[in-house]
N, C-alpha and C positions, 0 to 999 in steps of 0.2 A: 709763400706769401699768398694771402687771400685775395680774391678778386674784389675790385670795388664795384659799386652798384651799377655804374655805367657798363662795365664789362659783363656783369650778370644780365643786364637788360639785352645786350647784344646776343649773348648765348641763348637767353630765354626766348627771344623772338624767333630763333631758328630751331627751337627744341621740339623733340617728339612729343613732350608733355603738352606744350601749348597746342599742337595739332590735335592731340587726343582730346583735350578739353573742348576744342572746337567741335568735336564729334559727339561730345556728351551734353553740351548745353549751348545756348545762344550767347552772343556777345562775349566771346572769349577774350577780346581785347580789354574789356572792363575788368575781367578777372585778372588779367596780366598786370594791369595797373596797380592792383593791391597785392601782388604776389612777389614783389622784388625788394621793396624797402625793408630794412632790418626791423624786427619786432622790438617794441619797448619791453623793458623788464617788467614782469608781472609777478606778484607774490600772493600767497595765501597765508593769512594769519591764523595761528593755532589757538583755538578757543579753550583748550585744556590747560593752558598756562595761566598762572595767577596774575601776570602783568599785561594781559591783552590790551587793556585801556591805554597803558603807556605806549605800547608798540603802535597802536593805531594813531595816537596823537603824534608820535614821531613821524609816521608816514605822512600825515597831513602837513606837518611842518616842512617837510622837504618837497612838498608840491604834488604828492601822489593823490590820485582820485580813485574812489571806489568803482569797481566794475559793476555797472548797473544791473546787468542780467544775472549776476551771481546770487543764488538763493540758498546756497549750502549753509552749514553751520560756520561760525566765525565770519570772516570777511575776506574779500579778494581785492587787490589794488593794482592799478596801472601806474607805473612810476614814470617820471618825466625825463627819461633818458633810455637809449637803446640797451639791449641786453649786454651786460659786462662792461658798461661804460660809466659806471658811477665813479665819482672822484672824491678825494680828500676824506674828511670825517664821515661823509655819507657812505663811501665805499667801505670804510672800516666797520662802521656800525651795521650796515646791511649784511656784510659777511658774517659778523658776529651773531646777529639775530638769526640768520639761517643756520649757522653751525651749532647754535645752542637750542635749535628746535622751536624758537618762538615764531618763526615764519618759514615758509618753504617757497623757494624760487620754482615757479611752474608756469608753463605756457597757459594762457587763459582758457583756450578751448579744451585743453586736456583735463580741466576741472569738471567738464560736463558729465562724464560717465558716473562719477561718484554722486553727483547731484541727483541724477535720474535713478540711480540704484537705490538711493534714499535709505541707507541702512539705519536701523533703529537699535537703541540700547538693548542688550541681551541677545541679539541675533547672532547666528553663525554665518559668516560671510567668507567666501573664497575669492581671492584675487589670483586668477589662474596664471597670468603671465605678468608678474608683479614688478620686476626690476625696471627702472631704478628705485621705485618705491614711493613716488609722489602720490599716486592714487591710493596706495595702501595707507599712507599716513592720513590722507583725506578721509578715507573710510573709517579709520580709527577715531578721528574727530567726531564723526557722526555717532559712533558707538558710545562715546562719553564714558569710557572706562568700564563698560559692561558688555559681555559677549566676547566674540573673537573674530579677528580677520586673519585667515590663513593666507599668507603671502607666499605664493609658489613661484619658483624660477628654475628653469632647466639648465641654463648655462652656468658652468662653474666660474667662468670669467666675469659673470655679472652678479653672482649671488653675494659676493663681498660688498658690492655697492649697495645692494638691497639691505643687507644687515647693517651697514654703516648708516643708512638713511633712517631705518627704524630706530636704531639706538639714538641717533641725533634727535629724533622727534620726541622720544620719551614717553610713549603710551604703554599701558600694560596689556593691551588687547592683542597685539600681533603674535602669530606663530609663523615662523619662516620654515618652509619645506623645500626640498630639492628633488623635483621630479619633472619628467616630460609631462606636460599638461594633458596629453592624450591618454596617459596611463596612470593618472593619480589614483591611488587606492581610495575606495569609498569608505573613508573614515571621517566622520561617523557614518555608520550604516544607514541612519535615518536621513542623511543628506544635509544640504545647506539651505538656509532660508533664502540667501541671495548669492549670486555669483557674477563676478565681472570677468569678461573675456576681452581684454584689451589686446587684440591679436597682433602678432608680428605682421608687418605690412611693408609696402614699398616706400611709404612716407611721401607720396606725391603731393600731399597738402602742406608739406613743411618747408617749402622753398624759401620762406622768409627767415627760417632758422638754419636750414641746411642747403645753401645755394648749390652745392654739388649735385643736388637732385636734378637740376636743369640739364646737366651733362650726362648723368648716368641713368635716368629713368627710361624704361622701355616697357611696353605692354606685356612682354614675356615675363617680366618680374612678377606681376600680379598673378599671371597664370601659374607660375611655379609655386606660389604660396597658397593658391586657392584650396587645394586638398588639405593642407595643414590647417588652414583657418576653419574649414568645414568640420574637420575631425575634432578640433578643440571645442567648437560650439556644441557638437553632438555629445561630447563627453560632459560638458557643463550641464546639459539637459539631463543626462543620466544621474549626475551628482546632486541635482536640485530636488528639494522636497516637493510633493504635490502642493500646489498653491504658491510655490516660490517664484522668484523673479530672476531673470538672467539679462544682463546688459552686454551687448556685443558692440565693440567700437574699434575704429582704426583711425589713423591720421593719413588715410589715403582717399583719393577722389575716384579711384577706379571702381566701377560697378562690379567687376569680376571679383574684387576683394570684399565687396559690401553687399549690395542687393542680391547678387547671385548666390552668395553664401546663405543669406536669410531665406531666399526663395527655396533653395534645396532643403534646408532644415524644415521649412513649413510643409514641404512635400513628403518628407520622410517621417516627421514626428507629428502625428495628428493631435497629440496632447498639448501642443504648443500653439499659442496665438500671440500676435503682436499687440502691444499696448500703445495707445496714442501717447505722444510725448507729454511729459508731465506738465501740469499747470505751473510747476516751479520755473519753467523756462519761457514764460509768456513774453518776456522782454528781449529774448534772444532771437535775432533775425536768422531764420533758417528756412529750408525748403523741404518739401515732401520727398520721400525716396523715389528713385527712378523705377519705372515699370517696363521700360524697353531700353535696350542699349545695343550698339553695334560691336562686332568683334574686330579687333585691330591687329595689324601686323606691326613689326618693330620699326616701321617707318611712320606709324600713326595713321596708316590708310585703312579704310574699311575693307574687310575681306569676307568672302563666303566660302566656307569649307565644311565638308562632311567630317573632317577629322577633329573638329572642336569638341571638347568634352561637354556632354549634355548639361551638366550642372552649372556651366559657365554661361549658358544661354538664358535669355529672358524667359520667364514662365509663360506657358500657354493657358494655364488655369486662370480663369477670370477672378476667382476668389483670392488666389495668391497675389495677383496683380493689385487688387484692392488693398490687401494687407500691406504690401510694400510701401504704399503711400504713407503709412504710419511711421516709417523710418524718418530720421532727420539728417539732412545734408547741410553742412555748414560750408559755404563757399567763401573764400578769402574776401571777396569784394562785398559780400553781404554783411560780414561781421567786422571788416577792417582789421583782420588779424589772420591767424593761420586757419586752415580748413580742417574739417573733421566729419566723421560719419558715426552715428550712434543709432542703435535699435534696442528697444526694450521688449523682452519676451516674457510670457507667463506660462507656467505649467499648470494645467487645469487642476482644480482642487480635488476633483473626484478620481483623479488618475490613481490606479492601483498597480503597484510594482509587482512584477512577476515573482512569485515565490519559488525559490529553488531549494530542494532538499539537500542537506549536507550528505556527502558520501565519505567525508573524512573529517574527523575531529582531532585537533592537535591538543594534547594535554599541556597545561601551563609549563611544566618542567621541561618539555621537549621543544618549546618555542625558542628559536634563536634569540638571545638577549639583544636589547638595544645596543647600538654602538656606544662606546664609552663617552663620546662627546655629545650625546643626546641629553637634554635636560631631564632630570628626574625629581620627583617630589622629595622634599627634605625629610630627613629622619626625625623621629620623635626627639632624639637627643639634641639635634640642632634646633628644632622648634622650641624646646624648653630653654636652651641657651639664649636664643633671641628674646624670648619672653622675659627671662631673668635679667638680661643685659639692657634691653631697651624698653621693656614693658609693652612690646608690640605683639598683640595677639592676632596673627594673620594666618589663615588656613590655606592660602593659595600661593605658597612659596615653593620654589624649586631650586635645585642646585645644578650648576654646570661648572666643573672645575672648581675654582675658588670663588665663583660668583653666586650670590643669592639673587634669584630672579623672582619678580613679583608679577603674577598674572591674575586670571579671573576664575571663578568657579566653573565656567563653561570649558576652559582649557582642561581642567581636571576631569570633567565629565567625558570629554573626548578621549583622554588618556585611559580612563577606566573602562570605556565601552568595549564590548566584544565586537569583533570584525571578522571578515572572511576574505578569501581570495579565490582564484579560478572561477570568476563570475558567480561567487556565492556558494560554491560547492565544498570549499574547505573552511571549517570553522576555526577561528583563532581567538583564544581568550584575551580579554583586555588587560589593563594595568601595564601597558607598554605603548610605545609609539609605533613599532613595526606593525604593518609594512610601510608606514609613513617614515620618511627621513626628515626628522625635525632638527633643524640646524640651530634655531634660536627661539627664545620664548620671552615675551613680556619685557619688563624693565629691570635692568641691573640695579639692584637696590643696596647691596652691601657686598663687602669682600671679607673672606675668611682667611685666617692663618692658623694652621694646626687645629682646625675645627672650632676656633674661637673667633668672635667678631673682631675684625681688624678695624673697619671703618664703614660708615655709610657712604654710598656713592653720591657724588656731587649732584647729578641730575635728579636723584630721588629725594634729596633733602627737603626741598620745598613741599613735596607731596606728603612726606612722612612727619613733618614737624608737629602736626596736630594729632598724629596717631601714636607717637612714642611718648613714654612717660619718663624715661631716663636717658642719659647720654647727651643732655643739652643744658646750656647755661645761658642766662640772660645777661647781655652786656650793653654798654652805652652805644649810641650812634657814632661817637668819636672813635671807639675801638674798631667798629666796622670800617669807618673811613680810613683809619690808619692801616689796617690790614690790606685793604683794597689798593692803597697807594704804595705798597711795597714794604711796609714795616713788619718785622717779625719779633715782637717784644717777648721777653720772658713771661711765663704764665703769671708769676706773682705781681707783675706790673699791671695786669688786668684786674685780677682779684686773687685773694689768698686761697679761696676754695678751688679755683682753677689750677693752682699750683700743686694740688694733691692728685691731679689726673694725669695719666700718660696714655698716649695713643689717640685714636680717632674720637672726635667730639663734634658737636654742633653748637655754634654760637648764635643765639637768637637776639636780634635787635630789640631794645626795650619797648619800642612801639610796634614790634612784630612786622615791620616793613620788610626786613631782609633776614635771611639766615645764611650762615657760612659754615660749611664743613671744614674743620681744621685738624691738623695733627699737632698734638702737644708733646713735645720732648723737652730739650733744653730751651727751645723757643716755640712760639705759636706760629704755625705756617698754614697758609691756605691750601686746601685740597680741591680746587676747582680749576677748570681749564682757563687758559689765557683769554679765550673768546668770551667766556662767562664773566671774567673780571672786567672786560671792556664794556659789556652791556651794563653791568652793575655800576661802573664808574659813570657811564653816560646818564643813567637814571638819576644818579646822585650829583650830577653836574661837576664831577671830578675830572681831571685830565684823562682822556681816553687811553692814550699811550704814554707810559712813563718814559723818562729819559733813559732808563736802563734797558728799555725794550727797543729803542731806536737804533737803527743800523748806522 
C-alpha cells in the first residue's frame, strides 16, 4: 500500500535528500513545500497525426490547460487531475488517445531536453539512453517524417517498452538499437547532427512522482553513477559531427551527477563549449548551473576527504566555472512541478577528427551477416508486388519477418554506408547494420503472407490513403458508423463491387473524414485496435464502449 502525502511529508522532513538540498541551495523548506504533492497528469499532443485539432479541442473540453513555457512542436497540456486519477469517459478516452499515439503521457519537465535539442527535419539524431521512449517520440515529432532518430537502449528488460512506445507513436523516423551507450559503434562514420544523453541518474528530482526517493536516496548513489554518466557524455561527443549539438540531462538535483560531469567534459574535451539556454525556454523559470558544491556523506553532512574522485569536485578553472552558469537547473518550487537539469553543448565547427589508417579490410563476403531479425531492404520482387497491388511507389521500405516497415532515405543511407571498428583500424563494407544491433525500424505499414500483401496495418492506413492508388473503396458515413458500432455486414450489403474483393482492404469515407482497414471474407470486419475504435467513436459522437465490450 502506498504512503499518503502526510506520511511522505513526515519521511521527507527527516530525509537525507532534504538535508542535501539544504547544502546545495538556500530555503530548502520552500523546495520541500513543492516536492511532496502528487503531480498532475501532463501530456504532449502528437502533431504528426491528422486529427490533432480534435485532440486539442477534447483536452480543452475536459479542463486541460496548455503548458505556457512549452515551445516544442505540437502542444503540451496540464490536466485537471493527478497522474492516474482520470475517471469515467475521460479515463477511457485519455487511455485510448495515448495507446493510439495521438498523445503521450509525459512529465512536463522531461519535455525540456527535446525542446533544447531542437532537431530539424532531415537530421540524424541519437537518443543514447532512450527507454521508455517519450523523448524519442518527441524528437520524431520535431523531425516531421524526415531524417532519423536512433533510439538506443542497453537493458533487455527495457527495450521492449521502447519498441512498444515507438510503435504506439507511429512515426517513420525511429531506428531502435540495443547497445551499451558507452560502446555504440560509430555508424554512420560521419557522426550525428545531434545527440541526447538523458543519463541514468538517482532521480532525486522526482519525489512528486516517485515518493520512495525520500527513503532511498543517498549521496553515494550519485557518486556510483558519476563515472557512467561521464563516459556516456564523452562517447556522445565522439559520435557528434563537428558543429553538432549534444544535450545532457538528468532528473537529479545532485551536482555530482550534473555540473561535475559537465565540468570534467569541458576539461577533457577542448572542442566542446556550452551553449546558453535556448530562447525557446524564455518562459520557463530556471536557475543557472552551480559553480561550487560540497561533498556529502550518506548522512547528508559536508565532508572533506582526499579520497574523493577529482572529477566530482567543483572546477578550479575560472573559465569552466563561467561556462557552468550556462547549464539550467529546474527546482521543484520554481516550476511548481518536478525538478530537472539540462546542459547544451556544441562541438566546434572546425574540429578535425583524427584520421586512422586501416590495417585490416574485411571483404563483403567475409563479414558476418546481420541477425535474421534485423530489418532488411525489401527485394525488387516484393517492391514490384506492392506497386502492382497498391500502386504505392515507395523506395524506403524494409522487411522484418512478415512485416513491411516504412522508413526514410536517411535510414537507407546509414545502412549502405561503410563503417569501421577497432577505433577505425578495421574497415567494414556497408549494406548491412552490423556492428549496429538494429531491433526495429520505422512504421509497420503492411503484413505479408507467402510474399503476397495480406493487409495494410491499421496505424499506417491514414498516412497511406493518399499514397496508394489501389486497395481502397469509397463508402458512406453510415457504413463507417455501422462498422464502428460492431456490425459486420456481408460485403454485398455495402456495395456489389466490394463483394468481388477478398482479404485486406481500406474503406474511405465519402467525405474523406475517416478511413478504416477491414478484412473482407464472408463479412466485412474491422482491422483496428479496440483503442482506435474508441477514439473514432468519440470523434463521431457514438457510444464509446459498446454493450458487448462491457464486463
